[in-house]
C-alpha positions as CSV (number, residue, x, y, z in Angstrom):
1,M,-0.1,-0.1,0.0
2,E,3.0,2.3,0.7
3,E,4.1,1.9,-2.9
4,I,0.7,2.7,-4.2
5,R,0.7,6.0,-2.1
6,E,4.1,6.8,-3.5
7,L,3.0,6.3,-7.1
8,A,-0.3,8.3,-6.5
9,A,1.8,11.3,-5.1
10,A,4.0,11.1,-8.2
11,V,0.9,11.0,-10.5
12,S,-0.7,13.9,-8.5
13,A,2.4,16.1,-9.0
14,A,2.9,15.3,-12.7
15,Q,1.6,17.4,-15.5
16,R,1.7,15.0,-18.4
17,V,1.3,11.3,-17.7
18,L,1.9,8.7,-20.4
19,V,0.3,5.4,-19.7
20,F,1.6,2.3,-21.6
21,T,-0.7,-0.8,-21.5
22,G,-0.2,-4.5,-22.6
23,A,-2.2,-7.8,-22.6
24,G,-2.2,-8.0,-18.8
25,M,-4.8,-5.2,-18.8
26,S,-7.4,-7.2,-20.6
27,T,-7.0,-10.8,-19.2
28,A,-9.6,-10.1,-16.4
29,S,-11.9,-9.1,-19.2
30,G,-11.6,-12.7,-20.6
31,I,-9.1,-12.0,-23.4
32,P,-6.1,-14.4,-23.1
33,D,-2.5,-12.9,-23.3
34,F,-0.1,-14.1,-25.8
35,R,3.3,-14.4,-24.1
36,G,2.4,-15.5,-20.6
37,P,2.9,-19.1,-19.2
38,Q,-0.5,-20.0,-20.6
39,G,-0.4,-17.6,-23.5
40,I,-1.7,-18.1,-27.0
41,W,1.7,-18.5,-28.6
42,K,2.3,-21.4,-26.2
43,Q,-0.6,-23.2,-27.9
44,R,-0.1,-22.2,-31.5
45,R,2.3,-20.8,-34.0
46,P,1.5,-17.3,-35.1
47,V,1.0,-16.7,-38.7
48,L,3.9,-14.6,-39.9
49,F,3.1,-11.6,-42.2
50,Q,5.3,-12.9,-45.1
51,D,3.5,-16.2,-44.9
52,F,0.0,-14.5,-45.1
53,V,1.0,-12.6,-48.1
54,A,2.5,-15.5,-49.9
55,S,0.3,-18.6,-49.0
56,A,-3.3,-19.1,-49.3
57,E,-3.2,-21.8,-46.3
58,A,-1.5,-19.3,-44.1
59,R,-4.2,-16.8,-44.9
60,R,-6.8,-19.4,-44.0
61,E,-5.0,-20.1,-40.7
62,H,-5.0,-16.4,-39.9
63,W,-8.9,-16.3,-40.4
64,R,-9.5,-19.5,-38.5
65,Y,-7.7,-18.0,-35.6
66,K,-9.5,-14.7,-35.9
67,A,-13.0,-16.4,-36.3
68,A,-12.3,-18.6,-33.2
69,G,-11.5,-15.6,-31.1
70,H,-14.0,-13.2,-32.5
71,R,-16.7,-14.2,-29.9
72,E,-14.1,-13.7,-27.0
73,F,-13.3,-10.2,-28.2
74,S,-17.0,-9.3,-28.9
75,A,-18.1,-10.6,-25.4
76,A,-15.2,-8.6,-23.5
77,R,-16.1,-5.7,-21.5
78,P,-13.7,-3.1,-19.7
79,N,-12.6,-4.3,-16.3
80,A,-11.7,-2.2,-13.1
81,A,-8.2,-1.4,-14.5
82,H,-9.5,0.3,-17.5
83,V,-11.9,2.1,-15.7
84,A,-9.2,3.4,-13.3
85,L,-7.3,4.9,-16.2
86,V,-10.3,6.7,-17.5
87,T,-10.6,8.2,-13.8
88,L,-6.9,9.5,-14.4
89,E,-8.0,11.0,-17.6
90,R,-11.0,12.8,-16.0
91,L,-8.7,14.0,-13.3
92,G,-6.8,15.9,-16.0
93,K,-3.6,13.7,-15.5
94,L,-3.6,11.4,-18.5
95,D,-2.0,13.2,-21.6
96,T,-1.7,10.1,-23.8
97,L,-2.5,6.3,-23.5
98,V,-0.2,4.0,-25.6
99,T,-1.5,0.4,-25.9
100,Q,-0.2,-2.8,-27.4
101,N,-3.7,-4.2,-27.1
102,V,-6.0,-4.6,-30.2
103,D,-9.3,-5.0,-28.3
104,G,-10.7,-1.5,-28.1
105,L,-11.4,-1.8,-24.3
106,H,-9.8,1.5,-23.6
107,Q,-12.2,3.3,-25.8
108,D,-15.1,1.3,-24.5
109,A,-14.1,2.3,-20.9
110,G,-14.5,6.0,-21.8
111,H,-11.2,7.4,-22.9
112,D,-11.3,10.1,-25.5
113,P,-10.2,8.2,-28.6
114,E,-7.9,10.9,-29.6
115,R,-5.8,10.2,-26.7
116,V,-5.4,6.5,-27.3
117,V,-2.5,5.4,-29.7
118,E,-2.9,1.6,-30.8
119,L,0.5,0.5,-31.7
120,H,-0.4,-3.1,-32.9
121,G,-3.7,-2.1,-34.6
122,T,-7.2,-3.2,-33.9
123,N,-9.4,-6.2,-34.1
124,R,-12.4,-3.9,-34.7
125,A,-11.6,-3.4,-38.5
126,V,-10.4,-5.4,-41.4
127,E,-8.0,-3.8,-44.0
128,C,-7.4,-4.5,-47.8
129,L,-3.7,-5.0,-48.4
130,S,-4.0,-3.6,-51.9
131,C,-6.2,-0.4,-51.6
132,G,-6.0,0.1,-47.8
133,A,-9.8,0.4,-47.5
134,R,-11.1,-0.4,-43.9
135,S,-14.4,-1.9,-42.9
136,A,-16.2,-3.8,-40.2
137,P,-15.0,-7.3,-39.5
138,E,-18.3,-9.0,-39.4
139,P,-18.9,-9.4,-43.1
140,A,-15.6,-10.9,-43.7
141,L,-15.7,-13.2,-40.9
142,E,-19.2,-14.4,-42.1
143,Q,-17.7,-14.8,-45.6
144,F,-14.9,-16.9,-44.4
145,E,-17.1,-19.2,-42.2
146,A,-19.4,-19.7,-44.9
147,T,-16.9,-20.5,-47.7
148,G,-13.5,-21.4,-45.8
149,N,-11.8,-18.9,-48.3
150,C,-10.0,-15.8,-47.4
151,P,-12.2,-12.8,-47.8
152,R,-11.8,-10.3,-50.5
153,C,-12.1,-6.5,-50.7
154,P,-15.5,-5.5,-52.1
155,D,-13.8,-2.4,-53.6
156,C,-10.9,-3.8,-55.5
157,G,-10.8,-7.6,-55.0
158,G,-7.7,-7.4,-52.9
159,V,-6.9,-9.5,-49.9
160,L,-8.3,-8.7,-46.7
161,K,-6.7,-9.0,-43.3
162,T,-7.6,-8.0,-39.8
163,A,-6.3,-4.5,-39.1
164,T,-3.8,-5.9,-36.5
165,V,0.0,-5.9,-36.8
166,S,1.2,-9.5,-37.3
167,F,4.6,-10.8,-36.7
168,G,7.0,-9.4,-39.5
169,Q,4.5,-6.8,-40.5
170,P,5.7,-3.1,-40.4
171,M,4.5,-1.1,-37.4
172,P,2.1,1.8,-38.3
173,Q,4.6,4.6,-38.5
174,A,2.2,7.5,-37.8
175,E,1.0,5.9,-34.5
176,L,4.6,5.1,-33.5
177,E,5.7,8.7,-34.1
178,R,2.7,9.9,-31.9
179,A,3.7,7.6,-29.2
180,F,7.3,8.7,-29.1
181,R,6.1,12.5,-29.2
182,A,4.1,11.8,-26.2
183,A,6.9,10.1,-24.6
184,R,9.2,13.0,-25.1
185,R,6.8,15.5,-23.4
186,A,5.7,13.2,-20.5
187,D,6.9,13.9,-17.0
188,L,5.6,10.5,-15.7
189,V,5.3,7.2,-17.4
190,L,3.3,4.4,-16.1
191,A,3.5,0.9,-17.8
192,A,0.7,-1.4,-16.8
193,G,0.1,-5.1,-17.8
194,S,2.9,-5.6,-20.1
195,T,6.0,-7.7,-20.0
196,L,7.7,-4.9,-21.9
197,E,9.6,-7.4,-24.2
198,V,8.3,-6.6,-27.6
199,R,10.1,-3.8,-29.6
200,P,9.7,-1.2,-30.8
201,A,6.6,-0.7,-28.6
202,A,8.4,-1.3,-25.4
203,D,10.8,1.5,-26.5
204,V,8.2,4.1,-26.0
205,P,8.2,4.1,-22.0
206,L,12.0,3.9,-22.2
207,A,12.0,6.9,-24.3
208,A,10.1,8.7,-21.6
209,A,12.2,7.7,-18.9
210,G,15.4,8.6,-20.9
211,A,14.0,12.1,-21.3
212,G,13.8,12.5,-17.5
213,A,10.2,11.3,-16.7
214,F,9.5,9.2,-13.6
215,Y,9.0,5.7,-14.5
216,A,6.7,3.3,-12.7
217,I,5.7,-0.2,-13.6
218,V,2.7,-2.2,-12.4
219,N,2.5,-5.8,-13.6
220,R,2.1,-9.3,-12.4
221,G,5.4,-11.0,-12.9
222,P,8.8,-9.7,-14.1
223,T,9.2,-7.3,-17.0
224,G,12.1,-6.5,-19.4
225,H,12.2,-3.0,-17.8
226,D,12.3,-3.7,-14.1
227,R,15.9,-2.5,-13.6
228,A,15.1,0.9,-15.4
229,A,12.0,1.6,-13.2
230,D,12.0,4.2,-10.5
231,L,9.0,2.3,-9.0
232,R,8.0,-1.2,-9.4
233,L,4.6,-2.6,-8.2
234,E,4.0,-6.4,-8.3
235,G,0.4,-7.4,-8.6
236,D,-3.0,-7.5,-10.4
237,V,-3.6,-4.3,-12.3
238,T,-7.3,-4.7,-11.5
239,E,-6.4,-4.1,-7.8
240,L,-3.6,-1.9,-8.1
241,L,-4.8,0.6,-10.6
242,P,-8.2,1.3,-8.9
243,A,-6.3,1.9,-5.6
244,L,-4.1,4.2,-7.4
245,A,-6.9,6.3,-9.1
246,Q,-8.6,6.4,-5.7
247,F,-5.6,8.0,-3.9
248,V,-4.9,10.4,-6.9
249,E,-8.7,11.6,-6.8
250,A,-8.4,12.0,-3.0
251,A,-5.5,14.2,-3.5
252,L,-7.0,16.4,-6.3
253,P,-10.4,17.3,-5.0
254,A,-10.7,20.3,-7.4
255,A,-10.7,17.6,-10.4
256,A,-13.5,15.7,-9.1
257,D,-15.8,18.4,-10.6
258,G,-14.1,18.2,-13.9
259,S,-12.4,21.6,-13.5
260,T,-8.9,20.2,-14.1
261,R,-8.0,19.5,-17.7
262,G,-4.9,17.7,-19.1
263,T,-3.0,18.5,-22.3
264,R,-4.5,16.8,-25.4
265,G,-2.3,14.1,-26.9
266,G,-1.3,14.4,-30.3
């Protein structure tokens, strides 16, 4: 509890907080993680982007995986950790939220979408690899389940893929640049629910720390940045982040009526 109070004091004093989140934020919402002891990649081999492009069978495997997980993602709802971060935004402390997650639960919890940077894309859209057009995923999933064939773009006939970043696929540069700009202006960075092992995403909180920001990590289990952190909290984000938000709100009574506003991310 003393560490939570220390973190709350740091957040209360900060002007521009960058939050960086990973899969551990959403496990309590029913979405399994990827790299943990029981992670998805322990059970199945991911489809590499170059294989998706080159092989019809790899494309079918991608769509089989996405079809199987669609119900889990559709049924997922924000948990207490998501709600706690929305509280930090309401209190005027959250400048930008950078996430590795593709589930859209931060937006569902109530964050301003303009403050959220999705580094690994989203499961809530499909994208044509030829013309770049985006659309809702349900028609493509229904087409695949009905025919067993990889869905095609209705506009140009190109191959459709979920708008997520696969292994070997280039990161969205605009989003990555947004994240690093936010990191450079942050005076506190909080990483939550991430093992901080996947680059270049994990370089974002390190960039903030390297620019002088106070660096705090909240996670169950070790992370790749533990030695770089100013403060490391071990435990469940659904317990620790609500406690953090409660302490920060108590320290900032003027923000409870919405009178405090943070700087818009960009």
